Every structure is written in structure tokens, then in C-alpha cells.
C-alpha positions in Angstrom: 15.2 -12.8 0.2 12.8 -15.8 1.0 10.7 -17.0 -1.5 7.3 -16.2 0.4 8.7 -12.6 0.6 9.5 -12.2 -3.2 5.8 -13.4 -4.0 4.3 -10.7 -1.6 6.7 -8.0 -3.3 5.6 -9.2 -6.5 2.1 -9.1 -5.8 2.3 -5.4 -4.2 4.0 -4.2 -7.9 1.0 -6.2 -9.6 -1.3 -4.2 -7.5 0.5 -0.7 -8.4 0.5 -1.6 -11.9 -3.2 -2.3 -11.5 -3.7 0.9 -9.8 -1.9 2.9 -12.4 -4.0 1.2 -15.1 -7.1 2.3 -13.4 -6.0 5.7 -12.6 -5.8 6.6 -16.5 -9.1 4.8 -16.7 -10.5 7.5 -14.1 -11.4 4.5 -11.8 -10.1 6.3 -9.1 -11.6 4.5 -6.3 -10.5 1.1 -7.4 -7.1 2.9 -7.9 -6.9 3.9 -4.5 -8.1 0.7 -3.0 -5.3 -1.2 -5.3 -2.4 1.6 -3.9 -3.6 0.4 -0.4 -3.6 -3.3 -1.3 0.2 -2.7 -3.1 1.4 -1.0 0.2 0.1 -3.8 2.2 1.7 -6.4 0.2 5.0 -4.6 0.3 5.1 -4.0 3.7 4.0 -7.9 4.6 6.8 -8.7 2.1 9.5 -7.1 4.6 7.5 -8.3 7.5 8.1 -11.8 6.4 11.5 -11.4 5.8 12.3 -9.8 8.8 10.2 -11.6 11.3 9.4 -15.0 9.5 5.6 -14.7 10.2 2.6 -13.1 8.5 0.4 -10.8 10.2 -3.5 -10.9 8.8 -4.3 -7.2 9.1 -5.0 -4.2 6.7 -3.6 -1.9 9.2 -0.6 -0.8 7.5 0.2 2.0 10.4 0.5 -1.5 12.6 3.0 -2.8 10.1 5.0 0.1 9.3 5.5 0.6 13.4 6.4 -3.0 13.7 8.9 -2.7 10.9 10.3 0.6 12.5 9.5 2.4 9.2 11.0 5.9 8.5 8.3 8.6 9.7 7.4 9.6 6.2 6.8 6.0 5.2 4.7 5.6 8.5 2.6 8.7 7.7 1.9 7.5 4.2 0.9 4.1 5.8 -1.8 6.4 7.8 -3.2 8.0 4.9 -3.5 4.6 2.9 -5.0 2.7 5.7 -7.7 5.2 5.8 -8.5 4.9 2.0 -9.2 1.4 2.4 -12.5 2.1 4.2 -13.5 4.9 2.2 -13.1 3.5 -1.1 -14.8 0.3 -0.4 -18.1 1.3 1.5 -20.9 3.3 0.2 -22.2 4.8 3.4 -18.7 6.9 3.8 -18.9 10.4 1.9 -17.2 10.9 -1.5 -13.7 12.3 -1.6 -13.5 15.6 -2.9 -10.9 15.8 -5.8 -10.7 12.2 -6.0 -8.1 12.4 -8.9 -5.7 14.3 -7.2 -6.0 12.4 -4.0 -5.5 9.4 -6.1 -2.4 10.8 -7.8 -0.9 11.4 -4.1 -1.5 7.8 -3.0 0.4 6.5 -6.2 3.3 8.6 -5.2 2.6 7.1 -1.5 2.7 3.6 -2.6 5.7 3.8 -5.0 7.7 5.4 -2.1 6.6 2.4 0.2 7.6 -0.2 -2.3 11.0 1.7 -3.0 11.7 1.5 0.5 10.7 -1.8 1.2 12.9 -3.0 -1.8 15.8 -1.4 -0.2 14.8 -3.1 3.0 15.0 -6.8 1.5 18.0 -6.1 -0.3 
């Protein structure tokens, strides 16, 4: 694996750890944002490895599509992309049952990272 891809994957795992930490601390909006960031960095690691370039985007659907990710990963990418918006801006309505949503996103990003690691090895 290229060093640059390793670096992006390591950052993805750091973001996942921070997301878990914030989940435990009931900081769900931050945790959800970090879930999106972790998935983005993992997908970018694979993109770098396969395509030898980096796309400057937060659109996980675009990254997943370009990587020909499995349907489940692409669906999780869609949900996580939307999370980027509604956890960052105060004019977006609050999420109902945010703790449950956060747990779901933690599971999604774990799946994205596991898939990415398999593809990178």
C-alpha cells in the first residue's frame, strides 16, 4: 500500500476513535460529523491507492461510485454524506433520536473502514 493511502487510512481510524469517544460523552452531533469524516478519509485512502489521485470532495456517494463500492457501502455513504450537513449548520432541524442515529452511523463507518481495509490489502 502506498504511504499516502496508509496516512489517510490512519486518519480515518483516528476520526472513528474520536467519534466513539464523543458518542460516549453524549456529544452526538460531533460524533456523527466525525463518522462522516472517518468514512471520507477511508474512501479517499482507497481512491489514492487505486487512482493515484485525490478528489477534493465531501461527497461520499461520488467516492463510493468511483470506487465501485458494494451497494451496502454506497447506501451508507449516502446517509453519512447527509450527516455532514445536518451536524454542521444551525439552520438545519435537529435530529430526532440522535443517540440511535449516532450508533447507526458508527456501525456504518466501521463497515466502510473494514471494506476499505480489505480492498487495500
